[in-house]
VOMI-450150 format. One record per residue (C-alpha): residue number from 1; residue in one letter; z, y, x. Coordinates in nm, 2 decimals, padded with zeros to 4 digits, always signed. Layout:
<rs>
+-----+----+--------+--------+--------+
|   i | aa |     up |  north |   east |
+-----+----+--------+--------+--------+
| NUM |  a |      Z |      Y |      X |
...
+-----+----+--------+--------+--------+
</rs>
This chain:
<rs>
+-----+----+--------+--------+--------+
|   i | aa |     up |  north |   east |
+-----+----+--------+--------+--------+
|   1 |  m | +01.22 | -00.26 | -01.96 |
|   2 |  g | +01.30 | +00.10 | -02.02 |
|   3 |  l | +01.10 | +00.12 | -02.34 |
|   4 |  l | +01.25 | -00.19 | -02.50 |
|   5 |  a | +01.60 | -00.08 | -02.40 |
|   6 |  a | +01.53 | +00.26 | -02.56 |
|   7 |  r | +01.43 | +00.08 | -02.88 |
|   8 |  e | +01.75 | -00.12 | -02.88 |
|   9 |  l | +01.96 | +00.19 | -02.82 |
|  10 |  a | +01.78 | +00.40 | -03.08 |
|  11 |  a | +01.81 | +00.13 | -03.34 |
|  12 |  a | +02.19 | +00.15 | -03.29 |
|  13 |  g | +02.19 | +00.52 | -03.35 |
|  14 |  a | +02.20 | +00.65 | -03.00 |
|  15 |  r | +02.01 | +00.97 | -02.90 |
|  16 |  v | +01.76 | +00.86 | -02.64 |
|  17 |  t | +01.53 | +01.05 | -02.40 |
|  18 |  v | +01.28 | +00.87 | -02.18 |
|  19 |  l | +01.20 | +01.05 | -01.86 |
|  20 |  e | +00.88 | +00.92 | -01.69 |
|  21 |  r | +00.71 | +01.07 | -01.39 |
|  22 |  g | +00.37 | +00.93 | -01.50 |
|  23 |  q | +00.28 | +00.77 | -01.83 |
|  24 |  p | +00.54 | +00.55 | -02.00 |
|  25 |  g | +00.47 | +00.18 | -01.95 |
|  26 |  a | +00.18 | +00.25 | -01.71 |
|  27 |  e | +00.31 | +00.07 | -01.40 |
|  28 |  s | +00.38 | -00.30 | -01.37 |
|  29 |  s | +00.42 | -00.34 | -01.75 |
|  30 |  w | +00.06 | -00.24 | -01.79 |
|  31 |  a | -00.08 | -00.41 | -01.48 |
|  32 |  g | +00.05 | -00.76 | -01.53 |
|  33 |  g | -00.11 | -01.05 | -01.71 |
|  34 |  g | +00.12 | -01.09 | -02.01 |
|  35 |  i | +00.21 | -01.45 | -01.97 |
|  36 |  l | +00.54 | -01.51 | -02.15 |
|  37 |  s | +00.67 | -01.77 | -01.92 |
|  38 |  p | +00.77 | -01.77 | -01.55 |
|  39 |  l | +00.50 | -01.93 | -01.34 |
|  40 |  y | +00.63 | -02.27 | -01.22 |
|  41 |  p | +00.95 | -02.21 | -01.42 |
|  42 |  w | +01.15 | -02.49 | -01.26 |
|  43 |  r | +01.14 | -02.30 | -00.93 |
|  44 |  y | +01.37 | -02.03 | -01.06 |
|  45 |  p | +01.75 | -02.01 | -01.08 |
|  46 |  e | +01.92 | -02.10 | -01.41 |
|  47 |  a | +01.99 | -01.73 | -01.47 |
|  48 |  v | +01.62 | -01.67 | -01.51 |
|  49 |  t | +01.57 | -01.97 | -01.73 |
|  50 |  r | +01.84 | -01.86 | -01.97 |
|  51 |  l | +01.70 | -01.51 | -01.99 |
|  52 |  a | +01.35 | -01.64 | -02.04 |
|  53 |  a | +01.45 | -01.88 | -02.32 |
|  54 |  a | +01.64 | -01.60 | -02.51 |
|  55 |  s | +01.34 | -01.37 | -02.47 |
|  56 |  q | +01.08 | -01.63 | -02.57 |
|  57 |  a | +01.27 | -01.68 | -02.90 |
|  58 |  m | +01.26 | -01.30 | -02.96 |
|  59 |  w | +00.89 | -01.23 | -02.89 |
|  60 |  p | +00.72 | -01.35 | -03.21 |
|  61 |  d | +00.93 | -01.13 | -03.43 |
|  62 |  l | +00.92 | -00.84 | -03.19 |
|  63 |  a | +00.54 | -00.84 | -03.17 |
|  64 |  e | +00.51 | -00.87 | -03.55 |
|  65 |  a | +00.76 | -00.59 | -03.60 |
|  66 |  l | +00.57 | -00.36 | -03.36 |
|  67 |  a | +00.24 | -00.43 | -03.53 |
|  68 |  g | +00.39 | -00.36 | -03.87 |
|  69 |  e | +00.55 | -00.04 | -03.77 |
|  70 |  t | +00.26 | +00.11 | -03.57 |
|  71 |  g | -00.06 | -00.07 | -03.67 |
|  72 |  l | -00.11 | -00.16 | -03.30 |
|  73 |  d | -00.11 | -00.53 | -03.25 |
|  74 |  p | +00.03 | -00.66 | -02.92 |
|  75 |  q | -00.16 | -00.98 | -02.98 |
|  76 |  w | +00.12 | -01.23 | -02.93 |
|  77 |  t | -00.07 | -01.56 | -02.90 |
|  78 |  r | +00.06 | -01.91 | -02.83 |
|  79 |  s | -00.21 | -02.02 | -02.58 |
|  80 |  g | -00.02 | -02.28 | -02.40 |
|  81 |  l | -00.01 | -02.32 | -02.02 |
|  82 |  l | -00.19 | -02.58 | -01.81 |
|  83 |  m | -00.07 | -02.62 | -01.45 |
|  84 |  g | -00.27 | -02.83 | -01.20 |
|  85 |  d | -00.29 | -02.92 | -00.83 |
|  86 |  l | +00.08 | -03.00 | -00.80 |
|  87 |  d | +00.22 | -03.26 | -00.56 |
|  88 |  p | +00.40 | -03.57 | -00.72 |
|  89 |  g | +00.74 | -03.45 | -00.62 |
|  90 |  e | +00.71 | -03.12 | -00.80 |
|  91 |  v | +00.57 | -03.29 | -01.11 |
|  92 |  e | +00.89 | -03.50 | -01.12 |
|  93 |  t | +01.10 | -03.19 | -01.07 |
|  94 |  a | +00.92 | -03.02 | -01.35 |
|  95 |  r | +00.98 | -03.32 | -01.58 |
|  96 |  r | +01.35 | -03.32 | -01.51 |
|  97 |  w | +01.37 | -02.94 | -01.57 |
|  98 |  a | +01.19 | -02.96 | -01.90 |
|  99 |  a | +01.40 | -03.25 | -02.02 |
| 100 |  a | +01.72 | -03.07 | -01.93 |
| 101 |  h | +01.62 | -02.76 | -02.12 |
| 102 |  g | +01.45 | -02.92 | -02.42 |
| 103 |  i | +01.11 | -02.78 | -02.34 |
| 104 |  p | +00.80 | -02.97 | -02.45 |
| 105 |  l | +00.60 | -03.07 | -02.14 |
| 106 |  e | +00.32 | -03.33 | -02.11 |
| 107 |  t | +00.16 | -03.49 | -01.80 |
| 108 |  l | -00.22 | -03.52 | -01.85 |
| 109 |  d | -00.49 | -03.70 | -01.66 |
| 110 |  e | -00.83 | -03.54 | -01.61 |
| 111 |  a | -00.96 | -03.65 | -01.95 |
| 112 |  g | -00.65 | -03.53 | -02.13 |
| 113 |  a | -00.66 | -03.19 | -01.95 |
| 114 |  r | -01.02 | -03.14 | -02.05 |
| 115 |  a | -00.94 | -03.23 | -02.41 |
| 116 |  v | -00.69 | -02.94 | -02.41 |
| 117 |  e | -00.92 | -02.70 | -02.23 |
| 118 |  p | -01.29 | -02.81 | -02.23 |
| 119 |  g | -01.38 | -02.52 | -01.99 |
| 120 |  l | -01.16 | -02.66 | -01.72 |
| 121 |  g | -01.31 | -02.68 | -01.37 |
| 122 |  k | -01.18 | -02.82 | -01.04 |
| 123 |  v | -00.81 | -02.84 | -01.13 |
| 124 |  g | -00.66 | -03.15 | -00.98 |
| 125 |  p | -00.46 | -03.40 | -01.18 |
| 126 |  p | -00.19 | -03.46 | -01.27 |
| 127 |  v | -00.19 | -03.15 | -01.49 |
| 128 |  l | +00.12 | -03.03 | -01.67 |
| 129 |  w | +00.08 | -02.90 | -02.02 |
| 130 |  l | +00.34 | -02.65 | -02.17 |
| 131 |  p | +00.20 | -02.61 | -02.52 |
| 132 |  e | +00.45 | -02.35 | -02.64 |
| 133 |  v | +00.38 | -02.09 | -02.38 |
| 134 |  a | +00.25 | -01.77 | -02.53 |
| 135 |  q | +00.10 | -01.45 | -02.40 |
| 136 |  v | +00.10 | -01.08 | -02.51 |
| 137 |  r | -00.17 | -00.82 | -02.44 |
| 138 |  n | +00.05 | -00.59 | -02.24 |
| 139 |  p | -00.15 | -00.27 | -02.25 |
| 140 |  r | -00.15 | -00.28 | -02.63 |
| 141 |  l | +00.22 | -00.38 | -02.62 |
| 142 |  v | +00.32 | -00.06 | -02.43 |
| 143 |  q | +00.10 | +00.15 | -02.66 |
| 144 |  a | +00.28 | +00.00 | -02.96 |
| 145 |  l | +00.62 | +00.05 | -02.81 |
| 146 |  r | +00.55 | +00.41 | -02.73 |
| 147 |  r | +00.44 | +00.48 | -03.09 |
| 148 |  a | +00.74 | +00.28 | -03.24 |
| 149 |  l | +00.98 | +00.48 | -03.03 |
| 150 |  e | +00.83 | +00.81 | -03.14 |
| 151 |  l | +00.87 | +00.70 | -03.50 |
| 152 |  q | +01.24 | +00.62 | -03.42 |
| 153 |  g | +01.29 | +00.97 | -03.29 |
| 154 |  v | +01.30 | +00.89 | -02.92 |
| 155 |  e | +01.21 | +01.19 | -02.71 |
| 156 |  f | +00.95 | +01.15 | -02.43 |
| 157 |  r | +00.93 | +01.37 | -02.13 |
| 158 |  q | +00.62 | +01.26 | -01.95 |
| 159 |  g | +00.52 | +01.38 | -01.61 |
| 160 |  v | +00.89 | +01.45 | -01.53 |
| 161 |  e | +01.01 | +01.29 | -01.20 |
| 162 |  v | +01.38 | +01.22 | -01.16 |
| 163 |  q | +01.47 | +01.34 | -00.81 |
| 164 |  a | +01.85 | +01.28 | -00.82 |
| 165 |  i | +02.13 | +01.16 | -01.04 |
| 166 |  r | +02.44 | +01.38 | -01.01 |
| 167 |  t | +02.80 | +01.27 | -01.08 |
| 168 |  r | +03.13 | +01.43 | -01.15 |
| 169 |  d | +03.48 | +01.27 | -01.17 |
| 170 |  g | +03.35 | +00.92 | -01.13 |
| 171 |  g | +03.08 | +00.95 | -01.40 |
| 172 |  v | +02.73 | +01.06 | -01.46 |
| 173 |  r | +02.69 | +01.44 | -01.50 |
| 174 |  d | +02.31 | +01.52 | -01.51 |
| 175 |  l | +01.97 | +01.44 | -01.37 |
| 176 |  v | +01.78 | +01.67 | -01.13 |
| 177 |  t | +01.42 | +01.65 | -01.23 |
| 178 |  s | +01.09 | +01.81 | -01.13 |
| 179 |  s | +01.11 | +02.03 | -01.44 |
| 180 |  g | +01.48 | +02.12 | -01.43 |
| 181 |  t | +01.83 | +01.97 | -01.49 |
| 182 |  v | +01.89 | +01.73 | -01.78 |
| 183 |  p | +02.25 | +01.67 | -01.89 |
| 184 |  a | +02.33 | +01.30 | -01.96 |
| 185 |  g | +02.62 | +01.10 | -02.08 |
| 186 |  q | +02.47 | +00.77 | -01.98 |
| 187 |  v | +02.17 | +00.70 | -01.76 |
| 188 |  l | +01.97 | +00.37 | -01.74 |
| 189 |  v | +01.76 | +00.34 | -01.43 |
| 190 |  a | +01.46 | +00.12 | -01.52 |
| 191 |  a | +01.22 | +00.25 | -01.27 |
| 192 |  g | +01.08 | -00.08 | -01.15 |
| 193 |  a | +00.98 | -00.09 | -00.78 |
| 194 |  w | +01.11 | +00.27 | -00.75 |
| 195 |  s | +01.46 | +00.20 | -00.87 |
| 196 |  a | +01.62 | +00.13 | -00.53 |
| 197 |  g | +01.53 | +00.47 | -00.41 |
| 198 |  l | +01.71 | +00.64 | -00.69 |
| 199 |  l | +02.02 | +00.42 | -00.66 |
| 200 |  e | +02.07 | +00.42 | -00.28 |
| 201 |  p | +02.20 | +00.78 | -00.25 |
| 202 |  l | +02.47 | +00.68 | -00.50 |
| 203 |  g | +02.60 | +00.39 | -00.29 |
| 204 |  l | +02.42 | +00.11 | -00.47 |
| 205 |  v | +02.19 | -00.07 | -00.23 |
| 206 |  i | +01.99 | -00.34 | -00.42 |
| 207 |  p | +01.72 | -00.55 | -00.26 |
| 208 |  v | +01.43 | -00.44 | -00.48 |
| 209 |  r | +01.10 | -00.36 | -00.32 |
| 210 |  p | +00.74 | -00.31 | -00.42 |
| 211 |  v | +00.52 | -00.62 | -00.42 |
| 212 |  r | +00.16 | -00.55 | -00.49 |
| 213 |  g | -00.04 | -00.77 | -00.72 |
| 214 |  q | -00.42 | -00.73 | -00.76 |
| 215 |  m | -00.61 | -00.86 | -01.07 |
| 216 |  i | -00.97 | -00.87 | -01.19 |
| 217 |  l | -01.11 | -00.88 | -01.54 |
| 218 |  f | -01.41 | -01.07 | -01.68 |
| 219 |  h | -01.57 | -01.02 | -02.02 |
| 220 |  g | -01.76 | -01.28 | -02.21 |
| 221 |  p | -01.79 | -01.42 | -02.56 |
| 222 |  p | -01.47 | -01.50 | -02.75 |
| 223 |  g | -01.37 | -01.86 | -02.73 |
| 224 |  l | -01.51 | -01.92 | -02.38 |
| 225 |  l | -01.16 | -02.03 | -02.28 |
| 226 |  h | -00.86 | -02.11 | -02.49 |
| 227 |  r | -00.57 | -02.19 | -02.26 |
| 228 |  i | -00.39 | -02.01 | -01.98 |
| 229 |  v | -00.46 | -02.21 | -01.66 |
| 230 |  l | -00.26 | -02.20 | -01.34 |
| 231 |  s | -00.37 | -02.37 | -01.02 |
| 232 |  r | -00.29 | -02.31 | -00.65 |
| 233 |  e | -00.09 | -02.00 | -00.74 |
| 234 |  r | -00.38 | -01.84 | -00.93 |
| 235 |  y | -00.44 | -01.82 | -01.30 |
| 236 |  v | -00.68 | -01.72 | -01.57 |
| 237 |  i | -00.57 | -01.58 | -01.91 |
| 238 |  p | -00.81 | -01.57 | -02.20 |
| 239 |  r | -00.78 | -01.28 | -02.45 |
| 240 |  r | -00.89 | -01.30 | -02.81 |
| 241 |  d | -01.19 | -01.07 | -02.77 |
| 242 |  g | -01.35 | -01.26 | -02.48 |
| 243 |  h | -01.19 | -01.08 | -02.19 |
| 244 |  v | -01.04 | -01.31 | -01.92 |
| 245 |  l | -00.79 | -01.19 | -01.67 |
| 246 |  a | -00.76 | -01.35 | -01.33 |
| 247 |  g | -00.48 | -01.30 | -01.08 |
| 248 |  s | -00.29 | -01.24 | -00.89 |
| 249 |  t | -00.21 | -01.16 | -00.53 |
| 250 |  l | +00.13 | -01.12 | -00.37 |
| 251 |  e | +00.12 | -00.85 | -00.10 |
| 252 |  e | +00.38 | -00.67 | +00.09 |
| 253 |  a | +00.20 | -00.33 | +00.10 |
| 254 |  g | +00.47 | -00.08 | +00.03 |
| 255 |  f | +00.39 | +00.16 | -00.25 |
| 256 |  d | +00.01 | +00.13 | -00.19 |
| 257 |  k | -00.17 | +00.05 | -00.52 |
| 258 |  s | -00.52 | +00.04 | -00.38 |
| 259 |  v | -00.74 | -00.26 | -00.43 |
| 260 |  t | -00.93 | -00.45 | -00.17 |
| 261 |  r | -01.27 | -00.62 | -00.14 |
| 262 |  e | -01.10 | -00.93 | +00.01 |
| 263 |  a | -00.87 | -00.98 | -00.29 |
| 264 |  r | -01.16 | -00.93 | -00.53 |
| 265 |  q | -01.37 | -01.20 | -00.36 |
| 266 |  e | -01.08 | -01.45 | -00.34 |
| 267 |  l | -00.98 | -01.40 | -00.70 |
| 268 |  m | -01.34 | -01.43 | -00.82 |
| 269 |  a | -01.38 | -01.76 | -00.63 |
| 270 |  e | -01.05 | -01.91 | -00.76 |
| 271 |  a | -01.12 | -01.80 | -01.12 |
| 272 |  r | -01.46 | -01.96 | -01.12 |
| 273 |  r | -01.32 | -02.27 | -00.96 |
| 274 |  i | -01.06 | -02.30 | -01.24 |
| 275 |  a | -01.31 | -02.20 | -01.52 |
| 276 |  p | -01.68 | -02.25 | -01.41 |
| 277 |  a | -01.80 | -02.06 | -01.72 |
| 278 |  l | -01.68 | -01.74 | -01.55 |
| 279 |  a | -01.95 | -01.78 | -01.29 |
| 280 |  g | -02.21 | -01.61 | -01.51 |
| 281 |  l | -01.98 | -01.32 | -01.61 |
| 282 |  p | -01.95 | -00.99 | -01.43 |
| 283 |  v | -01.62 | -00.85 | -01.31 |
| 284 |  v | -01.57 | -00.54 | -01.52 |
| 285 |  r | -01.25 | -00.42 | -01.36 |
| 286 |  q | -01.01 | -00.46 | -01.07 |
| 287 |  w | -00.67 | -00.31 | -01.04 |
| 288 |  a | -00.33 | -00.34 | -00.87 |
| 289 |  g | +00.03 | -00.30 | -00.98 |
| 290 |  l | +00.36 | -00.30 | -00.80 |
| 291 |  r | +00.62 | -00.55 | -00.90 |
| 292 |  p | +00.99 | -00.48 | -00.86 |
| 293 |  g | +01.04 | -00.77 | -00.61 |
| 294 |  s | +01.38 | -00.93 | -00.58 |
| 295 |  p | +01.51 | -01.21 | -00.35 |
| 296 |  t | +01.53 | -01.49 | -00.62 |
| 297 |  g | +01.37 | -01.33 | -00.92 |
| 298 |  v | +01.71 | -01.28 | -01.09 |
| 299 |  p | +01.71 | -00.91 | -01.21 |
| 300 |  f | +01.99 | -00.66 | -01.15 |
| 301 |  m | +02.13 | -00.54 | -01.48 |
| 302 |  g | +02.46 | -00.37 | -01.55 |
| 303 |  e | +02.68 | -00.07 | -01.47 |
| 304 |  h | +02.73 | +00.08 | -01.13 |
| 305 |  q | +03.07 | -00.04 | -01.00 |
| 306 |  e | +03.20 | +00.30 | -00.92 |
| 307 |  i | +03.00 | +00.55 | -01.14 |
| 308 |  k | +03.08 | +00.52 | -01.51 |
| 309 |  g | +02.77 | +00.56 | -01.73 |
| 310 |  l | +02.52 | +00.47 | -01.47 |
| 311 |  w | +02.33 | +00.16 | -01.56 |
| 312 |  v | +02.06 | -00.04 | -01.40 |
| 313 |  a | +01.78 | -00.27 | -01.53 |
| 314 |  t | +01.54 | -00.37 | -01.25 |
| 315 |  g | +01.43 | -00.64 | -01.01 |
| 316 |  h | +01.26 | -00.87 | -01.27 |
| 317 |  y | +00.98 | -00.93 | -01.01 |
| 318 |  r | +00.70 | -01.14 | -01.16 |
| 319 |  n | +00.87 | -01.20 | -01.49 |
| 320 |  g | +00.92 | -00.86 | -01.64 |
| 321 |  l | +00.74 | -00.92 | -01.97 |
| 322 |  v | +00.88 | -01.26 | -02.04 |
| 323 |  l | +01.24 | -01.15 | -01.96 |
| 324 |  a | +01.21 | -00.81 | -02.13 |
| 325 |  p | +01.35 | -00.85 | -02.49 |
| 326 |  a | +01.67 | -01.03 | -02.39 |
| 327 |  s | +01.71 | -00.80 | -02.09 |
| 328 |  a | +01.69 | -00.49 | -02.31 |
| 329 |  r | +01.93 | -00.65 | -02.56 |
| 330 |  l | +02.18 | -00.73 | -02.28 |
| 331 |  v | +02.17 | -00.39 | -02.13 |
| 332 |  a | +02.20 | -00.21 | -02.47 |
| 333 |  d | +02.49 | -00.44 | -02.57 |
| 334 |  l | +02.67 | -00.34 | -02.25 |
| 335 |  m | +02.59 | +00.03 | -02.28 |
| 336 |  l | +02.71 | +00.03 | -02.65 |
| 337 |  g | +03.02 | -00.17 | -02.58 |
| 338 |  r | +02.90 | -00.47 | -02.79 |
| 339 |  t | +02.97 | -00.83 | -02.69 |
| 340 |  p | +02.65 | -00.96 | -02.53 |
| 341 |  a | +02.50 | -01.30 | -02.62 |
| 342 |  l | +02.44 | -01.38 | -02.26 |
| 343 |  d | +02.69 | -01.37 | -01.98 |
| 344 |  p | +02.61 | -01.06 | -01.78 |
| 345 |  a | +02.78 | -01.17 | -01.46 |
| 346 |  p | +02.48 | -01.34 | -01.29 |
| 347 |  y | +02.28 | -01.02 | -01.33 |
| 348 |  s | +02.55 | -00.77 | -01.20 |
| 349 |  p | +02.38 | -00.50 | -00.99 |
| 350 |  g | +02.67 | -00.52 | -00.74 |
| 351 |  r | +02.64 | -00.89 | -00.67 |
| 352 |  e | +02.41 | -00.85 | -00.37 |
| 353 |  a | +02.48 | -00.49 | -00.28 |
| 354 |  a | +02.50 | -00.41 | +00.09 |
+-----+----+--------+--------+--------+
</rs>
């Protein structure tokens, strides 16, 4: 969220500095699966659907531009999304949602689902097929973004932790960091699961919390699977080079990013149920990330109600990558005084403040 907002701001001529206590893009942006659609998208409020649609339209050109500028390909790929093991009532809800939003959706029987993905295992029909859903290889995406921003002249201060945001006369004055004080005319807090801790001392209490997600990675021959498959809240994502991601858990574990044997075993079993060809492949990696959880999945974006120049972009929960381009554009429009394409009101950071 922060890197794409920095790209938008720098493109408009703003002088931008990115402060990051670790490595830029190395938290939930790196840890996620890269599916460019909300999972079970009909379950979300309309504000998420609008933001997702706007972002999905932006992703192909954005990925192509980043590859052209940096030589690092984010591997935007239209894999399509198969969803199985749904009850009949939810299938009907999904159909109505797709029809209302003009989104291609097909209902497949077992033979039809296997025609779309021959490697499909025990995924119960009816299966819903969203052929236009794409993915991006998010670790490569953040690498490309970092390089593109450097080429734009954006300054990075890595390993610098923001400890406090100081104000004066109703506006932002500076940032107190682990390496000194940084003056700032405007500040965008895009710190993911850590955002609430920075904002609460300034009177903005937003319900954003860390929600751990564990994932595992298989590696096999390219073409073993072709489609993203979602079943019983678990998914597999095939990459171009034969890697297959499987995830993910939803755990209230605070800021603990450790992995567990129980999650590994459960994800392995579910992945091999969905795609039996994975049974012969080793798990080459397991990791965890912390999502910026929010009550409904609607993010918090906009200016602090009482502190001029203090902006927020957080709480995207499980949909950070799919919502990122339109979110960054919206925040940059507001910061630059441009008229945004999307109504910012549903995302106001003060809408649910305590």
